[in-house]
DRENMIRO-580077 format. One record per residue (C-alpha): residue number from 1; x, y, z; residue in one letter. Coordinates in steps of 0.001 Angstrom, whole numbers, padded with zeros to 6 digits. Example, Ala and Ser with C-alpha at 12.3 -4.5 7.8 and 13.67 -1.06 7.14 Angstrom:
<recs>
REC	n	u	v	w	res
REC	1	012300	-004500	007800	A
REC	2	013670	-001060	007140	S
</recs>
This chain:
<recs>
REC	n	u	v	w	res
REC	1	-091903	057905	154565	M
REC	2	-089219	060876	155268	H
REC	3	-086179	059423	157027	V
REC	4	-083559	061718	158819	L
REC	5	-080202	060317	158999	I
REC	6	-077961	061645	161642	I
REC	7	-074503	061309	161091	G
REC	8	-072090	062016	157834	S
REC	9	-069165	059514	158434	G
REC	10	-068666	056736	155987	K
REC	11	-071299	054030	157400	W
REC	12	-074062	056796	156518	S
REC	13	-073622	056000	152836	A
REC	14	-074383	052157	153453	V
REC	15	-077708	053528	155154	H
REC	16	-078198	055709	152256	L
REC	17	-077706	053127	149568	D
REC	18	-080114	050919	151762	A
REC	19	-082777	053512	152157	L
REC	20	-082706	054756	148481	R
REC	21	-083846	051081	147348	T
REC	22	-086456	051027	150025	T
REC	23	-089891	051615	148444	P
REC	24	-091731	053455	151235	S
REC	25	-088960	056093	151744	V
REC	26	-089861	058913	149612	N
REC	27	-087542	061695	151047	E
REC	28	-083938	061512	152761	I
REC	29	-082530	064182	154798	T
REC	30	-078691	063961	155877	L
REC	31	-077948	065900	158967	A
REC	32	-074682	066500	160402	G
REC	33	-072261	069410	161887	R
REC	34	-069732	069271	159137	N
REC	35	-070795	071154	156377	R
REC	36	-068019	069797	153810	Q
REC	37	-068875	066082	154910	A
REC	38	-072841	066413	154468	V
REC	39	-072731	068304	151283	E
REC	40	-070021	066099	149849	S
REC	41	-072062	062863	150600	M
REC	42	-075503	064288	149417	A
REC	43	-073867	065306	146106	A
REC	44	-073336	061381	145751	D
REC	45	-076979	060900	146055	Y
REC	46	-079169	063167	144130	P
REC	47	-082588	064266	146025	G
REC	48	-081014	063797	149281	T
REC	49	-081833	067074	151257	R
REC	50	-079258	068242	153850	T
REC	51	-079297	069805	157646	F
REC	52	-076392	071548	158605	I
REC	53	-076362	071906	162462	G
REC	54	-076867	070224	165616	G
REC	55	-078930	066790	165713	W
REC	56	-081490	068262	168464	Q
REC	57	-082584	070630	165891	D
REC	58	-082867	068530	162864	A
REC	59	-085349	066319	165140	L
REC	60	-087876	069435	165052	N
REC	61	-088888	068874	161588	H
REC	62	-092335	067683	161879	S
REC	63	-092625	065704	158682	D
REC	64	-089653	062985	159645	V
REC	65	-091199	059945	160248	D
REC	66	-087939	057935	161052	L
REC	67	-084572	058666	162581	V
REC	68	-081507	056597	161418	D
REC	69	-078631	057134	163997	I
REC	70	-075222	056595	162680	V
REC	71	-072662	058393	165015	L
REC	72	-070197	057270	167514	P
REC	73	-071348	054663	169756	H
REC	74	-071462	056785	172876	H
REC	75	-074102	059194	171222	L
REC	76	-076713	056312	170212	H
REC	77	-078486	056230	173250	C
REC	78	-078995	060028	174124	P
REC	79	-079846	060576	170468	V
REC	80	-082294	057617	170453	A
REC	81	-083690	058683	173589	A
REC	82	-084271	062318	172224	T
REC	83	-085770	060925	169011	A
REC	84	-088284	058895	170857	I
REC	85	-089361	061553	173111	A
REC	86	-089988	063426	169829	A
REC	87	-092409	060828	168768	G
REC	88	-090017	059692	166088	K
REC	89	-089206	055812	165051	H
REC	90	-085616	055108	165572	V
REC	91	-083057	052725	163614	I
REC	92	-079783	052749	165292	C
REC	93	-076512	051490	164244	E
REC	94	-075432	049099	166792	K
REC	95	-074915	049377	169894	P
REC	96	-078079	050816	170952	G
REC	97	-076689	051689	174357	S
REC	98	-073641	051277	176352	L
REC	99	-075336	049801	179641	T
REC	100	-078393	047347	180137	L
REC	101	-079674	050070	182196	H
REC	102	-079872	052586	179325	E
REC	103	-081228	049716	176913	W
REC	104	-083952	049289	179341	D
REC	105	-084949	052738	179507	N
REC	106	-084667	053354	175816	L
REC	107	-087039	050186	175330	Q
REC	108	-089481	051566	178120	A
REC	109	-089540	055060	176383	A
REC	110	-090206	053495	173067	A
REC	111	-093260	051560	174389	T
REC	112	-094571	054732	176128	R
REC	113	-094128	056653	173188	A
REC	114	-095305	053967	170524	N
REC	115	-092385	054117	168690	C
REC	116	-090492	051568	167291	R
REC	117	-086487	051279	168218	F
REC	118	-084525	049018	165878	L
REC	119	-080798	048214	166481	V
REC	120	-078980	047111	163196	I
REC	121	-075681	045805	162318	Q
REC	122	-074778	046346	158870	N
REC	123	-072133	043608	158682	Q
REC	124	-072309	039945	159259	L
REC	125	-069272	037870	159810	Y
</recs>
């Protein structure tokens, strides 16, 4: 499985750690607009591919099976909706949306597209 991580902030490293230990993941691409941040993080994870540019362009790669969204909260819903529309399964750092209406729309879109949409929280208190 090829996973595209969108976002190169500090939480992306947590996701990279988890994905690198997942047996079904055989390729990871880290995407972001900040070249220095993307290349620096990828250097810490040998074998991680990089994509510099807008997240919309990164979704166009047909070999991507799963999109992992690690972005600021206000971007979760629009990026997830676009990924689902592109036929990609989605893992999203919490929250999946900022409103219940957005949540309902994401769930309906995922059902129509036969895609899985999973919201995760990587910290337990």
